[in-house]
C-alpha atoms as one frame of an Amber mdcrd trajectory, in Angstrom:
protein
 -15.997  -1.640  10.845 -19.772  -1.465  11.425 -19.856   2.126  10.182 -18.064
   1.105   7.019 -20.372  -1.816   6.350 -23.361   0.461   6.754 -22.078   3.042
   4.299 -24.158   3.522   1.201 -22.450   2.685  -2.101 -21.718   5.619  -4.359
 -24.446   6.322  -6.878 -23.828   6.486 -10.586 -23.133   4.217 -13.482 -20.451
   1.597 -13.520 -17.079   3.184 -14.111 -14.600   2.271 -16.871 -12.338   0.943
 -14.134 -14.720  -1.947 -13.553 -14.486  -2.789 -17.244 -10.704  -2.677 -16.914
 -10.927  -5.283 -14.180 -13.088  -7.511 -16.341 -10.478  -7.350 -19.078  -7.804
  -8.663 -16.698  -8.487 -12.315 -15.765  -5.890 -12.290 -13.005  -7.752  -9.397
 -11.366 -11.206 -10.886 -11.827  -9.992 -14.023 -10.059  -9.138 -11.940  -6.973
 -12.375 -11.437  -4.978 -10.775  -8.686  -2.923 -10.236  -6.647  -6.078 -13.245
  -7.397  -8.235 -15.667  -7.448  -5.295 -14.316  -4.209  -3.874 -14.544  -2.393
  -7.205 -18.097  -3.645  -7.743 -19.182  -2.443  -4.307 -19.582  -5.766  -2.518
 -19.574  -4.957   1.212 -18.333  -8.469   2.013 -15.262  -7.683  -0.071 -14.793
  -4.479   1.914 -14.731  -6.519   5.114 -12.192  -8.899   3.566 -10.054  -5.976
   2.380 -10.104  -4.524   5.894  -9.177  -7.869   7.430  -6.270  -8.330   5.022
  -4.857  -4.803   4.819  -6.154  -3.060   7.934  -3.029  -3.933   9.923  -0.789
  -2.099   7.475  -2.972   1.014   7.447  -3.352   0.978  11.239   0.403   0.598
  11.773   1.082   3.576   9.528  -1.537   5.705  11.290  -0.197   4.701  14.705
   3.372   5.571  13.790   2.321   8.921  12.346  -0.429   9.986  14.756   0.022
   7.929  17.900  -2.043   5.074  19.341  -4.866   7.295  20.575  -5.730   8.448
  17.057  -4.774   5.409  14.996  -8.061   3.479  15.195 -10.237   6.446  14.177
  -7.827   7.419  11.408  -7.811   3.865  10.057 -11.625   3.888  10.004 -11.572
   7.175   8.089  -9.134   5.740   5.549 -11.341   2.761   4.761 -14.464   4.895
   4.616 -12.720   7.212   2.166 -11.508   4.249   0.120 -14.996   2.744   0.015
 -16.607   6.001  -1.065 -14.013   6.567  -3.771 -13.627   2.943  -4.850 -14.629
   3.755  -8.426 -11.427   5.779  -8.675  -9.313   2.727  -7.944  -7.680   1.399
 -11.096  -6.460  -2.158 -10.569  -4.340  -1.918 -13.707  -2.404   0.992 -12.161
  -1.250  -0.662  -8.964  -2.096  -2.891  -6.033  -4.949  -2.360  -3.607  -2.740
  -2.143  -0.479  -0.583   0.440  -2.231  -3.689   2.468  -3.103  -5.032   2.217
   0.454  -1.774   3.414   1.962  -1.705   6.219  -0.586  -5.081   7.377   0.729
  -3.854   6.930   4.296  -0.925   9.308   3.811  -3.309  12.049   2.626  -5.655
  11.371   5.533  -2.802  11.573   8.045  -1.521  14.816   6.527  -5.030  16.320
   6.672  -5.426  15.299  10.325  -2.061  16.773  11.257  -2.897  20.011   9.491
  -6.302  20.279  11.167  -4.680  19.629  14.552  -1.951  22.138  13.842   0.738
  19.741  14.934   3.631  17.757  13.475   3.849  13.994  12.998   4.634  12.093
  16.158   7.753  10.398  17.123  11.335  10.703  16.111  11.666   6.964  15.641
   9.710   7.175  12.389  11.892   9.964  11.073  15.261   8.275  11.284  17.246
   9.001   8.173  15.251  12.117   7.317  16.899  15.468   6.878  16.121  17.982
   9.651  14.779  20.400   7.055  12.438  17.854   5.524   8.813  18.955   5.705
   6.194  17.198   7.805   4.397  16.163   4.629   7.592  14.702   3.191   8.154
  12.842   6.457   4.683  11.277   6.281   5.170  10.329   2.630   8.580   8.817
   3.333   7.247   6.777   6.244   4.371   5.470   4.122   6.678   4.542   1.255
   9.103   2.737   3.553   6.326   0.769   5.239   4.726  -0.143   1.923   8.044
  -1.309   0.496   8.736  -3.413   3.588   5.257  -4.927   3.337   5.725  -5.678
  -0.360   9.068  -7.378   0.249   7.557  -9.479   3.028   5.014 -10.852   0.541
   7.709 -12.213  -1.778   8.770 -15.876  -1.638  11.622 -16.500   0.798  14.275
 -16.918  -1.888  13.192 -13.761  -3.704  13.130 -11.823  -0.438  16.713 -12.798
   0.251  17.862 -11.848  -3.232  16.160  -8.455  -3.123  17.685  -7.697   0.265
  21.130  -8.754  -0.903  20.802  -6.591  -4.015  19.452  -3.432  -2.424  20.491
  -3.546   1.212  23.902  -5.167   0.833  24.551  -3.842  -2.686  25.669  -7.178
  -4.102  25.830  -7.799  -7.831  23.690 -10.510  -9.389  26.780 -12.653  -9.837
  27.621 -12.290  -6.154  24.033 -13.118  -5.224  24.224 -16.236  -7.385  27.316
 -17.346  -5.505  25.939 -16.428  -2.090  22.612 -18.224  -2.654  24.128 -21.077
  -4.645  21.615 -20.737  -7.485  22.151 -20.195 -11.236  22.674 -16.627 -12.389
  19.648 -16.894 -14.671  17.478 -17.760 -11.680  18.761 -14.729  -9.820  17.960
 -12.473 -12.765  14.446 -13.843 -13.215  13.660 -13.789  -9.481  14.814 -10.202
  -9.100  13.003  -9.114 -12.262   9.704 -10.607 -11.090  10.205  -9.206  -7.603
  10.845  -5.697  -8.888   7.666  -5.874 -10.950   5.659  -6.738  -7.827   7.315
  -3.973  -5.834   6.713  -1.504  -8.651   2.993  -2.302  -8.711   2.725  -1.588
  -4.994   4.364   1.804  -5.441   2.258   2.618  -8.504  -0.883   1.997  -6.471
   0.474   4.365  -3.817   1.168   7.068  -6.396  -2.242   6.586  -8.053  -4.195
   7.305  -4.870  -5.920  10.658  -4.607  -6.949  12.764  -1.636 -10.521  11.825
  -0.721
């Protein structure tokens, strides 16, 4: 991360996105968000420490271990240089970072003239699915899994029962022995958090 820390901040006036952060108290209170948007290199280090594992895992699964470290470095350099494009109101920071990572991986694969690595990351994909679609699908699946893992234990269980076991909310209430209203509110809040992760992913641009 030394190369990232040494990178010069982008020149120019403060973007409207920074003002958007200031208008959202819950975002201002997050030093990883407000500091990153403002160009605080200490925040960049903290962002790397918190979300680097996710980006590295995606790069490793898509490119292989020999390329993963360099690709991860490129992702964070690209994110740092384009940080003024990040809109905290449009999605989470890890979602945005993984959105950049999928473009970086696709660009590397194209420049190498080769397809994404292993078959284990393409389970469930149609044989005719393009390499780009495969990379996008892998990124989305990893981001969703990461988002679910960040939910409270009870909410995690309810989301998994709803979407992986296809149980109704009434069935979940009975299985978890909690009131139906609690199930509804837990799932609603959980879906909002998951949605913000995916919105950040979709808001990322090729850098």
